[in-house]
C-alpha positions as CSV (number, residue, x, y, z in Angstrom):
1,X,77.5,-23.7,-200.1
2,X,74.4,-25.8,-199.5
3,X,73.4,-26.1,-195.8
4,X,70.8,-28.0,-193.9
5,X,68.5,-25.9,-191.7
6,X,65.4,-26.3,-189.6
7,X,62.4,-24.0,-189.5
8,X,62.2,-23.1,-185.8
9,X,64.7,-20.9,-184.1
10,X,66.1,-23.7,-181.9
11,X,67.2,-27.3,-182.4
12,X,65.4,-28.2,-179.2
13,X,62.0,-27.2,-180.6
14,X,62.7,-29.1,-183.8
15,X,63.7,-32.3,-181.8
16,X,60.7,-31.9,-179.6
17,X,58.4,-31.7,-182.7
18,X,60.0,-34.7,-184.4
19,X,60.0,-36.9,-181.2
20,X,56.4,-35.9,-180.3
21,X,55.2,-36.6,-183.9
22,X,57.0,-40.0,-183.9
23,X,55.7,-41.0,-180.5
24,X,52.1,-40.0,-181.5
25,X,52.3,-42.6,-184.3
26,X,52.2,-45.3,-181.6
27,X,48.8,-43.9,-180.6
28,X,47.3,-44.3,-184.0
29,X,46.4,-47.9,-183.4
30,X,43.2,-49.2,-184.9
31,X,42.7,-52.7,-183.5
32,X,39.2,-53.7,-184.5
33,X,40.0,-57.4,-183.7
34,X,40.0,-56.9,-179.9
35,X,36.4,-57.3,-178.7
36,X,37.4,-58.4,-175.2
37,X,36.7,-55.7,-172.6
38,X,40.0,-56.4,-170.8
39,X,41.9,-55.9,-174.1
40,X,39.9,-52.7,-174.8
41,X,40.7,-51.4,-171.3
42,X,44.4,-52.2,-171.8
43,X,44.5,-50.5,-175.2
44,X,42.8,-47.4,-173.7
45,X,45.4,-47.3,-171.0
46,X,48.2,-47.6,-173.6
47,X,46.7,-44.8,-175.7
48,X,46.3,-42.6,-172.6
49,X,50.0,-43.2,-171.8
50,X,51.0,-42.3,-175.4
51,X,49.0,-39.1,-175.3
52,X,50.5,-38.2,-171.9
53,X,54.1,-38.8,-173.3
54,X,53.3,-36.7,-176.4
55,X,51.8,-33.9,-174.3
56,X,54.8,-33.9,-172.0
57,X,57.2,-33.6,-174.9
58,X,55.3,-30.8,-176.5
59,X,54.9,-28.8,-173.2
60,X,58.4,-29.2,-171.9
61,X,59.9,-25.8,-171.2
62,X,63.4,-26.8,-170.2
63,X,64.2,-29.4,-173.0
64,X,68.0,-29.0,-172.7
65,X,68.0,-30.5,-169.1
66,X,64.8,-32.5,-169.1
67,X,64.9,-34.4,-172.4
68,X,66.2,-37.7,-170.9
69,X,62.9,-38.5,-169.2
70,X,61.0,-37.9,-172.5
71,X,63.4,-40.1,-174.4
72,X,62.9,-42.8,-171.8
73,X,59.2,-42.5,-172.1
74,X,59.4,-42.6,-175.9
75,X,61.4,-45.9,-175.6
76,X,58.8,-47.2,-173.1
77,X,56.0,-46.5,-175.6
78,X,58.0,-48.4,-178.3
79,X,58.9,-51.3,-175.9
80,X,55.2,-51.8,-175.1
81,X,54.2,-51.7,-178.7
82,X,54.2,-54.4,-181.4
83,X,57.0,-54.6,-184.1
84,X,54.6,-53.0,-186.6
85,X,53.9,-50.1,-184.3
86,X,57.6,-49.6,-183.6
87,X,58.2,-49.4,-187.3
88,X,55.4,-46.9,-187.7
89,X,57.0,-44.8,-185.0
90,X,60.4,-44.9,-186.7
91,X,58.9,-44.2,-190.1
92,X,56.9,-41.3,-188.8
93,X,59.9,-39.8,-187.2
94,X,61.9,-40.1,-190.4
95,X,59.1,-38.6,-192.4
96,X,58.8,-35.7,-190.0
97,X,62.6,-35.1,-190.3
98,X,62.5,-35.3,-194.1
99,X,59.5,-32.8,-194.2
100,X,60.8,-30.5,-191.5
101,X,64.5,-30.0,-192.2
102,X,65.2,-27.6,-195.1
103,X,68.0,-27.7,-197.6
104,X,69.3,-24.2,-198.5
105,X,71.3,-23.8,-201.7
106,X,71.9,-20.1,-202.0
107,X,75.6,-20.3,-202.8
108,X,76.2,-17.2,-200.7
109,X,73.6,-15.2,-202.6
110,X,70.9,-14.1,-200.3
111,X,68.8,-12.7,-203.2
112,X,68.4,-16.0,-204.9
113,X,67.7,-18.3,-201.9
114,X,66.4,-21.8,-202.8
115,X,64.8,-23.7,-199.9
116,X,63.4,-27.2,-200.4
117,X,62.7,-30.0,-197.9
118,X,65.3,-32.6,-197.2
119,X,63.0,-35.1,-198.9
120,X,63.0,-33.1,-202.1
121,X,66.7,-32.5,-201.9
122,X,67.4,-36.3,-201.5
123,X,65.1,-37.0,-204.5
124,X,66.8,-34.4,-206.6
125,X,70.3,-35.6,-205.7
126,X,69.4,-39.2,-206.4
127,X,68.1,-38.2,-209.9
128,X,71.4,-36.3,-210.5
129,X,73.4,-39.3,-209.4
130,X,71.5,-41.6,-211.8
131,X,72.0,-39.2,-214.7
132,X,75.7,-39.1,-213.9
133,X,76.0,-42.9,-213.7
134,X,74.0,-43.3,-216.9
135,X,76.3,-40.8,-218.7
136,X,79.3,-42.5,-217.4
137,X,78.1,-45.9,-218.5
138,X,77.2,-44.5,-222.0
139,X,80.6,-43.0,-222.3
140,X,82.3,-46.3,-221.4
141,X,80.3,-48.3,-223.8
142,X,80.8,-45.9,-226.7
143,X,84.6,-45.7,-226.0
144,X,84.7,-49.6,-225.8
145,X,82.9,-49.9,-229.1
146,X,85.4,-47.7,-230.9
147,X,88.3,-49.4,-229.2
148,X,87.2,-52.8,-230.2
149,X,86.2,-51.7,-233.7
150,X,82.5,-52.3,-233.3
151,X,81.3,-48.7,-233.5
C-alpha cells in the first residue's frame, strides 16, 4: 500500500522546516525602487524581524508546546507583507512540502522500495489519469462509431 512519509524522524521537525522555509521567502524581497532612507530603514527592520522569526522556528526545542507563538509570528510576517510576498510565502511552503514529503510505494515488499517526492508522485498520477481518460474516450468513440455504423 502506498504511504506518504517525511524524511526526519518527527513530524515536528518537518513542520518546523516547512514553516521556516516558507517564512524565509518573505525575507527574499529585492525592492530596488525604494531609495528613500526611511523606506530602507523600515525594510531593514522588516527583514530583521523575518530573520528573527525564522531563527526562532528553527531553534525551537519544545515545538509541541511552543508552536503557537511561531505560527502567530509567521502570520505577522505575512500580514505586514504585500500580496505578492504573501503568495511567495505560500508557494514556498507548498514547494517545500512537495519536495520534502516522500511517497513510498513498496506494496509491503521492503526489498523493492520505491521512494519519490510528493511532487514526482503527483506528476506521475496525473499522467496516469490522463492516459486512463484518453483510453476511455477512445473506447467510447470507437464503440459509438460501430454502433452508429460509421466504423
